[in-house]
C-alpha positions as CSV (number, residue, x, y, z in Angstrom):
1,M,36.4,17.6,-63.2
2,S,38.4,17.9,-66.3
3,M,40.7,15.0,-67.5
4,C,43.8,17.3,-68.7
5,G,44.5,19.8,-65.5
6,K,47.6,20.5,-64.3
7,A,50.0,17.5,-63.4
8,A,49.9,16.6,-59.5
9,I,51.0,13.9,-57.0
10,L,48.1,11.5,-56.3
11,S,46.3,9.2,-58.2
12,A,44.2,3.7,-76.3
13,G,46.2,6.2,-79.1
14,I,45.1,8.7,-80.6
15,G,45.6,11.2,-83.5
16,L,47.7,14.1,-83.1
17,S,45.0,16.0,-85.1
18,G,42.4,15.2,-82.4
19,C,44.2,17.1,-79.6
20,L,42.4,20.4,-80.1
21,E,39.5,19.5,-81.9
22,N,36.5,21.2,-80.4
23,D,33.1,19.0,-79.2
24,S,30.3,20.9,-80.9
25,G,28.0,20.2,-78.3
26,N,24.9,19.1,-80.1
27,K,24.4,15.7,-78.8
28,T,20.7,15.3,-77.3
29,K,20.7,15.9,-73.3
30,A,18.7,13.4,-71.6
31,V,16.4,15.4,-68.7
32,G,17.5,14.0,-65.5
33,K,15.3,13.6,-62.2
34,L,16.2,16.0,-59.5
35,G,17.2,14.4,-55.8
36,G,19.3,13.0,-54.3
37,T,22.7,12.5,-52.5
38,F,26.0,11.1,-54.4
39,I,28.5,10.0,-52.2
40,E,31.9,9.5,-53.6
41,G,34.3,7.5,-51.5
42,A,37.6,8.0,-51.2
43,S,40.6,7.1,-49.0
44,G,43.6,8.3,-47.2
45,A,44.4,11.6,-49.0
46,D,42.1,14.8,-47.7
47,A,42.5,18.0,-49.4
48,E,44.9,20.6,-48.2
49,T,43.2,23.8,-49.0
50,L,40.6,24.9,-50.6
51,N,42.0,28.2,-51.9
52,W,42.9,27.8,-55.5
53,I,46.0,29.1,-55.9
54,L,47.6,27.2,-53.2
55,A,46.3,23.8,-54.1
56,A,49.1,21.9,-55.5
57,D,47.6,18.1,-54.4
58,A,45.3,16.6,-56.6
59,T,42.6,15.9,-54.1
60,S,42.1,19.7,-53.6
61,L,41.8,20.8,-57.2
62,G,39.3,17.8,-57.5
63,Y,37.2,19.4,-54.4
64,I,37.5,23.1,-55.5
65,S,36.5,21.6,-59.1
66,L,32.8,21.2,-58.0
67,A,32.6,24.7,-57.7
68,F,34.3,25.9,-60.2
69,D,34.0,24.2,-64.1
70,G,37.2,26.3,-65.2
71,L,37.4,27.5,-69.3
72,I,37.0,24.1,-70.4
73,T,36.8,20.5,-69.8
74,Y,37.6,17.0,-72.2
75,D,35.0,14.1,-73.0
76,N,36.7,10.5,-73.7
77,K,37.6,11.4,-77.0
78,F,40.2,14.3,-75.9
79,N,37.6,16.8,-77.4
80,I,37.8,20.4,-76.1
81,V,34.5,20.8,-74.9
82,N,34.1,24.6,-73.9
83,R,32.5,25.4,-69.8
84,W,33.2,29.2,-69.0
85,L,34.4,30.0,-72.6
86,K,32.3,31.5,-75.3
87,N,33.9,30.4,-78.2
88,D,37.4,28.8,-78.5
89,I,40.8,30.5,-77.6
90,K,41.5,32.5,-80.7
91,T,45.2,32.0,-81.4
92,S,47.3,34.6,-83.6
93,D,49.1,33.1,-86.8
94,D,52.6,34.2,-85.0
95,G,51.7,32.2,-82.0
96,L,52.2,35.3,-79.8
97,S,48.7,36.0,-78.7
98,Y,45.8,34.0,-77.0
99,M,42.4,36.3,-77.4
100,V,40.1,34.7,-74.5
101,T,36.3,35.4,-74.4
102,I,34.3,33.9,-71.6
103,R,30.6,33.8,-71.4
104,D,28.5,37.0,-70.7
105,D,26.2,35.2,-67.8
106,L,28.8,34.0,-65.1
107,E,28.3,35.5,-61.8
108,W,30.1,36.2,-58.9
109,S,28.3,35.0,-55.4
110,D,27.1,38.8,-54.8
111,G,25.5,39.4,-58.3
112,K,28.3,40.9,-60.0
113,P,29.3,39.6,-63.2
114,V,32.9,38.0,-64.4
115,T,34.9,40.0,-66.3
116,S,38.1,39.7,-68.1
117,D,39.2,42.5,-65.6
118,D,39.0,39.5,-62.5
119,F,41.4,37.3,-65.0
120,V,43.7,39.8,-65.8
121,Y,44.1,40.8,-62.0
122,T,44.2,37.1,-61.0
123,M,46.9,36.6,-63.4
124,K,49.1,39.4,-62.8
125,N,48.3,40.4,-59.3
126,L,48.3,37.1,-58.0
127,M,49.7,34.5,-59.7
128,F,52.8,36.2,-61.3
129,A,53.4,37.8,-58.0
130,D,56.4,37.5,-55.6
131,W,54.4,37.6,-52.6
132,M,52.4,34.4,-53.8
133,A,54.3,31.1,-53.9
134,Y,52.3,29.8,-56.6
135,T,53.1,26.2,-57.6
136,Y,52.3,26.9,-61.6
137,A,53.9,30.5,-62.0
138,G,56.8,29.0,-64.1
139,D,53.9,27.7,-66.6
140,W,53.2,31.5,-67.5
141,T,56.9,32.6,-68.0
142,E,59.1,33.1,-71.1
143,E,63.0,33.5,-71.1
144,V,63.5,37.1,-73.2
145,D,67.0,37.8,-73.6
146,G,68.6,35.3,-71.2
147,K,65.4,36.7,-68.6
148,S,62.3,34.8,-67.0
149,V,59.8,37.0,-67.4
150,F,55.6,36.3,-67.2
151,V,53.4,36.6,-70.1
152,E,51.2,39.8,-70.9
153,P,47.4,39.5,-70.1
154,V,45.3,42.5,-71.4
155,V,41.8,43.5,-71.1
156,E,40.3,44.0,-74.4
157,N,36.8,44.5,-73.4
158,E,34.0,43.3,-70.5
159,T,34.2,39.7,-71.5
160,T,37.5,39.5,-73.5
161,F,41.1,39.4,-73.0
162,T,44.3,38.9,-74.4
163,I,47.5,37.1,-73.2
164,K,50.1,38.1,-75.1
165,R,53.9,36.6,-75.4
166,K,57.4,37.8,-76.9
167,T,58.3,33.3,-77.8
168,V,56.8,31.1,-79.1
169,D,55.0,28.1,-77.2
170,P,53.3,25.3,-79.2
171,E,51.6,23.9,-76.1
172,F,50.7,27.5,-73.9
173,L,47.0,27.1,-75.0
174,Y,46.6,24.1,-72.8
175,T,48.1,26.3,-70.3
176,V,45.7,29.2,-71.1
177,T,42.5,26.6,-70.9
178,D,43.6,26.1,-67.3
179,L,43.5,29.3,-66.0
180,M,41.5,29.4,-63.0
181,I,40.0,33.3,-61.1
182,Y,39.1,34.9,-58.1
183,P,36.9,38.2,-57.8
184,K,38.9,41.2,-58.2
185,H,36.9,43.3,-56.1
186,I,37.2,40.5,-53.4
187,V,40.1,39.5,-53.5
188,S,42.0,42.8,-53.7
189,K,41.9,43.7,-49.9
190,Y,43.9,40.6,-49.3
191,E,46.8,41.7,-52.4
192,G,50.0,41.7,-50.7
193,D,50.0,40.0,-47.3
194,V,50.2,36.3,-46.7
195,K,48.5,35.4,-43.8
196,A,45.2,37.2,-44.5
197,F,45.1,35.8,-48.0
198,T,45.7,32.3,-46.6
199,Q,43.2,32.6,-43.7
200,A,40.5,34.7,-45.7
201,P,37.7,32.9,-44.9
202,E,35.4,33.5,-48.2
203,L,38.5,32.1,-50.4
204,N,39.0,29.1,-47.8
205,N,35.0,28.1,-48.0
206,L,34.5,29.5,-51.9
207,S,31.4,31.7,-50.9
208,Y,32.7,33.6,-53.8
209,T,32.1,31.2,-56.7
210,G,28.3,32.4,-57.4
211,N,26.8,29.9,-60.5
212,L,30.5,29.4,-61.7
213,G,29.9,25.8,-61.0
214,P,27.5,23.1,-60.6
215,Y,27.7,22.9,-56.2
216,R,28.5,24.9,-53.3
217,Y,30.4,24.7,-50.7
218,K,28.3,23.1,-47.6
219,E,30.2,21.7,-44.9
220,W,33.9,20.4,-44.9
221,I,35.1,18.1,-41.7
222,R,38.4,17.6,-42.3
223,N,39.5,13.5,-42.7
224,D,35.8,12.9,-42.4
225,K,34.4,14.6,-45.3
226,I,33.1,17.9,-47.6
227,V,29.7,18.4,-48.7
228,M,28.4,20.6,-51.9
229,E,24.8,21.9,-52.4
230,R,23.3,21.8,-55.4
231,N,23.5,25.1,-57.0
232,P,20.6,26.6,-58.4
233,D,22.4,29.5,-60.4
234,Y,24.6,27.0,-62.3
235,Y,25.1,28.7,-65.1
236,L,24.7,25.6,-67.5
237,G,21.5,24.6,-66.0
238,K,19.4,27.1,-67.1
239,E,17.9,24.8,-70.2
240,N,18.0,21.3,-68.6
241,G,18.1,22.3,-64.5
242,E,21.3,20.5,-64.0
243,P,23.1,19.6,-61.5
244,Y,20.6,17.0,-60.6
245,F,21.7,16.0,-57.2
246,E,21.1,18.3,-54.1
247,N,24.3,17.3,-52.6
248,Y,27.4,16.2,-53.7
249,E,29.8,14.3,-51.1
250,V,33.6,13.1,-50.9
251,K,33.8,10.8,-47.9
252,I,37.2,10.0,-46.4
253,F,37.9,6.2,-45.1
254,G,40.7,5.3,-43.4
255,T,41.4,1.7,-45.2
256,S,39.7,0.7,-48.9
257,T,38.9,-2.0,-47.0
258,A,36.2,0.3,-44.9
259,R,35.2,2.3,-48.7
260,H,34.9,-1.0,-50.0
261,A,32.5,-2.1,-47.4
262,A,30.6,1.3,-47.7
263,M,29.9,0.1,-51.4
264,E,29.0,-2.8,-50.8
265,A,26.3,-1.7,-48.0
266,G,25.0,1.0,-50.3
267,D,25.9,3.9,-48.1
268,I,28.2,5.1,-50.6
269,T,27.3,5.7,-54.2
270,N,31.0,5.9,-56.1
271,T,34.4,4.4,-55.5
272,G,37.4,2.9,-56.9
273,I,37.6,-0.6,-56.5
274,D,41.1,-2.2,-55.7
275,P,41.8,-4.7,-58.5
276,E,41.2,-8.0,-55.5
277,Q,37.8,-7.0,-55.2
278,V,36.7,-5.9,-58.8
279,M,35.5,-9.9,-59.5
280,K,33.1,-9.7,-56.2
281,F,31.8,-5.7,-57.2
282,K,30.8,-6.9,-60.5
283,S,28.6,-10.0,-59.2
284,I,26.4,-7.5,-57.3
285,P,23.2,-6.6,-59.3
286,S,23.1,-3.0,-57.5
287,I,26.4,-2.3,-59.0
288,K,27.9,-1.5,-61.9
289,V,31.7,-1.4,-62.5
290,F,33.7,0.4,-65.4
291,T,37.6,0.0,-66.0
292,V,39.0,2.8,-67.8
293,P,42.2,3.9,-68.5
294,T,44.3,6.6,-66.4
295,T,46.3,9.5,-67.0
296,G,48.9,8.7,-64.1
297,Y,51.7,6.4,-63.6
298,R,52.5,4.3,-60.2
299,V,56.5,5.3,-59.3
300,L,59.1,4.9,-56.9
301,Q,60.4,8.0,-55.7
302,Y,64.4,8.1,-55.3
303,N,65.4,10.9,-52.8
304,M,68.5,12.4,-54.1
305,R,68.7,15.2,-51.1
306,D,71.3,15.2,-48.8
307,N,68.4,13.7,-46.2
308,G,68.7,10.5,-48.3
309,W,70.9,8.0,-48.7
310,E,74.1,9.0,-50.6
311,G,74.0,6.2,-52.9
312,L,70.6,7.6,-54.6
313,K,73.1,10.3,-56.2
314,D,74.7,8.0,-58.3
315,R,72.3,7.1,-61.7
316,K,74.0,3.5,-61.6
317,V,72.3,2.9,-57.9
318,R,69.1,3.9,-59.3
319,Q,69.2,2.0,-62.3
320,A,70.4,-1.1,-60.0
321,L,67.1,-0.7,-57.7
322,S,64.8,-0.5,-60.1
323,M,66.6,-3.4,-62.1
324,S,65.7,-5.8,-59.1
325,I,61.9,-4.7,-59.3
326,S,59.6,-6.5,-61.4
327,K,57.3,-4.7,-63.4
328,E,55.6,-8.1,-64.5
329,K,55.5,-9.0,-61.2
330,I,53.8,-5.6,-59.9
331,I,50.8,-5.4,-62.9
332,Q,49.9,-9.2,-62.3
333,D,50.5,-9.6,-58.6
334,V,49.6,-6.5,-57.0
335,L,47.9,-5.2,-59.7
336,L,46.1,-8.3,-61.1
337,G,46.5,-7.4,-64.7
338,F,44.7,-4.1,-64.7
339,G,47.8,-1.9,-66.0
340,E,50.3,-2.1,-68.1
341,P,54.8,-1.4,-67.5
342,A,55.7,2.3,-67.1
343,F,58.6,3.6,-68.6
344,S,58.3,7.4,-69.1
345,F,56.5,10.2,-67.5
346,I,54.4,10.6,-71.0
347,P,51.2,7.9,-70.4
348,N,50.8,5.3,-73.3
349,V,47.1,6.9,-74.0
350,S,48.9,10.4,-74.9
351,P,49.6,11.1,-78.5
352,W,53.2,12.1,-76.9
353,Y,54.0,8.6,-76.0
354,S,57.4,7.3,-77.8
355,E,59.2,4.3,-76.7
356,E,62.1,4.8,-78.6
357,G,64.8,4.6,-76.8
358,L,63.5,3.7,-73.8
359,S,65.0,2.4,-70.7
360,K,62.7,-0.6,-70.1
361,I,64.1,-1.7,-67.0
362,G,62.4,-3.3,-65.0
363,V,61.4,-6.3,-68.0
364,G,63.1,-8.9,-69.9
365,S,66.7,-8.6,-69.6
366,L,66.5,-5.5,-67.9
367,Y,65.0,-7.0,-64.6
368,D,68.1,-8.8,-64.1
369,K,69.3,-9.0,-60.1
370,T,72.8,-10.2,-61.1
371,K,73.7,-7.5,-63.3
372,A,71.8,-4.8,-60.7
373,K,74.3,-6.1,-58.2
374,E,77.1,-5.2,-60.8
375,L,75.8,-2.2,-61.1
376,M,75.7,-1.8,-57.4
377,K,79.3,-3.0,-57.2
378,E,80.2,-0.4,-60.3
379,A,79.3,2.5,-58.1
380,G,80.6,1.4,-55.1
381,Y,78.3,-0.7,-53.3
382,G,79.3,-4.4,-53.3
383,I,82.2,-6.7,-52.6
384,E,83.1,-9.8,-54.1
385,K,82.4,-12.9,-51.6
386,N,83.0,-16.6,-52.3
387,G,82.4,-15.7,-56.0
388,A,79.7,-13.6,-55.6
389,I,79.0,-10.3,-55.3
390,Q,77.2,-9.2,-51.9
391,V,75.8,-5.6,-51.8
392,V,77.1,-3.3,-48.9
393,D,77.6,0.3,-48.2
394,K,81.3,2.2,-48.6
395,K,81.4,0.9,-44.7
396,G,80.9,-2.8,-45.7
397,D,77.8,-2.6,-43.7
398,K,74.1,-3.9,-45.2
399,I,72.2,-0.9,-46.9
400,K,69.2,-0.2,-44.8
401,L,66.8,2.3,-47.1
402,K,63.3,4.1,-45.5
403,F,60.6,3.1,-47.9
404,F,57.2,5.5,-46.9
405,T,54.0,5.3,-48.6
406,I,50.5,6.5,-47.4
407,T,48.0,4.5,-45.0
408,G,45.1,2.9,-46.3
409,S,45.3,1.3,-49.4
410,K,45.7,-2.4,-50.0
411,V,47.2,-1.6,-53.3
412,H,50.3,0.4,-51.7
413,E,50.6,-2.1,-48.8
414,S,51.2,-4.9,-51.7
415,M,53.4,-2.6,-53.5
416,A,55.5,-1.9,-50.3
417,Y,56.2,-5.5,-49.3
418,L,56.8,-6.8,-53.1
419,I,59.3,-3.7,-53.8
420,Q,60.8,-4.9,-49.9
421,K,61.4,-8.3,-51.1
422,E,62.5,-7.6,-54.8
423,L,65.3,-5.5,-53.1
424,G,65.8,-8.0,-50.4
425,D,66.9,-10.1,-52.6
426,I,69.9,-8.2,-53.5
427,G,70.7,-7.6,-49.9
428,I,69.1,-4.3,-49.1
429,E,67.1,-4.0,-46.0
430,V,64.0,-1.8,-46.7
431,D,62.1,-0.3,-43.6
432,I,58.9,0.2,-44.8
433,K,56.2,2.7,-42.7
434,F,52.5,3.8,-43.6
435,V,51.9,7.4,-42.7
436,P,48.8,9.4,-43.7
437,W,48.9,11.6,-46.5
438,E,48.6,15.1,-45.4
439,I,52.0,13.7,-42.8
440,M,53.2,13.2,-46.3
441,L,53.0,16.2,-47.5
442,R,54.3,18.1,-44.8
443,K,57.4,16.2,-43.2
444,Y,58.9,14.4,-46.2
445,Y,57.4,16.1,-49.4
446,M,58.2,19.6,-48.4
447,N,61.6,20.9,-47.8
448,K,63.8,24.1,-46.9
449,V,67.2,24.6,-46.4
450,P,68.8,23.9,-43.0
451,G,69.1,27.1,-41.1
452,S,67.4,28.9,-43.5
453,D,64.1,31.0,-42.6
454,Q,62.0,30.0,-46.0
455,P,58.8,28.7,-46.0
456,G,58.2,25.0,-46.4
457,R,57.7,24.3,-50.3
458,D,58.0,21.4,-52.4
459,N,61.4,21.9,-53.7
460,N,63.5,25.0,-52.3
461,G,66.4,24.4,-53.9
462,P,69.4,21.4,-54.3
463,R,70.1,22.2,-50.5
464,A,66.9,21.9,-49.5
465,V,65.9,18.7,-47.2
466,S,62.4,17.6,-45.7
467,E,61.7,17.6,-42.0
468,E,62.2,13.9,-41.8
469,P,64.6,12.0,-43.6
470,W,63.6,9.5,-46.7
471,D,65.0,7.1,-49.1
472,L,62.0,5.6,-50.9
473,I,58.5,6.8,-51.4
474,Y,55.6,4.9,-53.6
475,A,53.2,7.2,-54.4
476,G,51.4,8.3,-58.1
477,Q,52.2,10.9,-60.5
478,S,50.2,12.4,-63.2
479,T,50.7,14.0,-66.5
480,D,48.4,16.3,-68.5
481,V,48.4,13.9,-71.4
482,L,48.1,16.5,-74.4
483,Q,50.8,18.8,-72.5
484,P,53.4,16.6,-71.3
485,S,55.7,20.1,-70.9
486,G,53.7,20.6,-67.7
487,T,55.3,17.9,-66.1
488,E,58.2,19.7,-65.9
489,I,57.2,20.4,-62.5
490,F,58.4,17.2,-61.5
491,F,61.9,16.6,-63.2
492,V,63.5,20.3,-63.7
493,T,65.7,21.3,-61.3
494,D,63.6,24.1,-60.1
495,G,60.8,22.2,-60.6
496,G,57.5,23.1,-58.0
497,L,57.3,19.4,-57.4
498,N,60.5,18.0,-57.7
499,T,60.4,17.0,-54.3
500,Y,63.2,14.4,-54.9
501,G,66.2,16.8,-55.8
502,Y,67.0,15.7,-59.8
503,S,68.2,17.6,-61.3
504,N,70.0,17.5,-65.1
505,P,70.7,19.9,-67.1
506,E,70.2,18.7,-70.5
507,V,66.2,18.1,-69.2
508,D,66.0,21.8,-68.3
509,A,67.2,21.9,-71.9
510,L,64.5,19.6,-73.4
511,F,61.7,21.0,-71.5
512,K,62.5,24.6,-72.7
513,K,62.7,23.2,-76.5
514,V,59.6,21.5,-76.3
515,R,58.0,25.1,-75.4
516,S,60.0,26.9,-78.6
517,K,59.3,27.7,-82.1
518,E,61.2,25.1,-83.4
519,A,58.1,22.5,-81.7
520,L,55.5,24.0,-83.9
521,D,56.3,21.5,-85.9
522,V,54.4,18.3,-84.8
523,T,57.4,16.4,-85.7
524,A,59.9,18.2,-84.3
525,R,57.7,17.7,-80.8
526,K,57.2,14.5,-80.7
527,N,60.9,13.9,-81.4
528,I,61.8,16.0,-78.2
529,Y,59.4,14.2,-76.2
530,A,61.1,10.9,-77.4
531,Q,64.5,12.4,-76.1
532,L,62.6,13.4,-73.0
533,S,61.8,10.3,-72.2
534,K,64.8,8.3,-73.4
535,I,66.9,10.3,-71.0
536,V,64.9,10.5,-68.2
537,S,64.2,6.6,-68.3
538,E,68.0,6.0,-68.0
539,D,68.6,8.4,-65.1
540,Q,66.2,6.5,-63.4
541,P,65.1,9.6,-61.0
542,L,62.3,7.6,-60.0
543,D,61.1,3.9,-60.9
544,F,58.2,4.6,-63.3
545,L,56.4,1.2,-62.3
546,A,52.8,1.0,-63.9
547,Y,50.3,2.9,-66.0
548,P,47.3,1.4,-64.0
549,T,44.1,1.3,-65.2
550,A,41.3,2.7,-62.9
551,N,38.1,0.3,-61.7
552,I,35.5,2.4,-61.0
553,A,32.0,1.3,-59.1
554,F,29.0,3.4,-58.9
555,K,25.6,2.1,-57.9
556,S,23.3,1.0,-60.7
557,N,21.0,3.7,-60.5
558,V,23.0,6.1,-61.6
559,Q,22.5,7.7,-65.0
560,G,24.1,9.7,-67.4
561,I,28.0,7.9,-67.4
562,E,30.0,7.9,-70.3
563,P,32.2,5.5,-69.0
564,G,36.0,6.4,-70.5
565,I,39.4,8.2,-69.5
566,S,37.6,11.3,-68.4
567,M,34.2,9.8,-67.6
568,S,33.7,12.4,-64.8
569,Y,33.4,15.5,-67.7
570,N,29.3,15.5,-67.8
571,Y,29.2,14.6,-64.2
572,Q,26.7,17.6,-63.7
573,E,24.4,15.8,-65.8
574,W,24.3,12.0,-63.7
575,Y,20.7,11.7,-61.6
576,F,19.4,8.6,-59.9
577,G,17.2,6.9,-62.4
């Protein structure tokens, strides 16, 4: 339930000095009442897996985090709050060594202690292994003598291990804090066997997680609900008895309408509220609604792979399409004011956000359908007719684009039709299809080189294509706002979640530079991020549409909530009053 985790395909400025500040943990905690079932309502996107190393989607990682706290979390002011860590990670003066000391009261389900050897084994034998297609493996590599090599984890003692580097990465600390773990004595029997590892029951039902999180796996009915039960052995619950709910359930609804109805009826405890429903729910006495910033951004992805429309490979075409879509209309007509126009992959709540040099396509003078038609013509997709430009393909026919987004959301539906109208105004026909999230992942995002025996992945190289052709996808992406370099998985040529086939050598080089010794200087790092944002905003591999704010509803009897950008950081302390 950490606010700053891995970038994943979804859903107030601060000072840089706050990035690594640690919460002292001296707050007075209220002792909650034990009992009840907390039911979180979600729609559209069930998880892919509970086996964390195989997970790339946010829903899977969210489910897993109910049983796995992780080393740290962040509060609403971006302060680090230690969880599995005994004390802060110690970084050497030269930036090449990271010493991690875990608590000595962490246990696996069979009572065996969690040790530093478990962490080191997980890294060396699983995360870094050739046989394991770990999406975020690249976060743990560095370039040495022209070769990409993994960092070196070393056991120091039972509760301490060190991760050693040969090159400096100013943001590697954030990668370390995202570290997850398996029990060596259980998982080692599956080493090297992809099928056995993928199908291992204890890895897929989280039955090994011991006292490492507030909840334990109880039941998962695919595309319906997951139920987690209170963990009476939870390491943070020794003093005050957290968590306080007997069960924590995530219930999947087919549509936002059904989810809203369940919230209004009192059948669920908590859910996100679509913009048009906010005022209604704020007027219900039994419900409280919080409006909070998010770490995500809404995008229109352009397919630059070989099974997308050929024109999308041309930057001018992508700029023209983005220039035809009003961000102000999106904010006002779709999000009903709950958001701001987006121009970068770095959300404006991040200390690394900069507007310097950004191409603010889609607002002001850069929301211009006449100019968009001119760009299309310059790219070879327009002809002069009766003194006006008519947008056509290179054969002179109408351009028809295949547009996809997920089922079950009024916002997605409204966004799709707005985009369809905006592009229709410049003469482009948009065919909209709504598909379930699991179908989107498998048939439209996963890709492989035609005729090859590659397993399907989100990026199998420049010649790879998805099972089903597509041109446009409306989706959400997110960024670790303290470590935007992790977002490279969306934008570097070999990025693990670069599903749309974007490639720019300058962008690849800058993402490497932001993790170099040069970027130890905060000003230098901020300048590199500004360059990256500028180039990506010009290239428009996707149209950055909006930074949304979220409206989160709870039953009014839920106590202990601290509203903010990371409001779930203390969810184990929530209770029914």
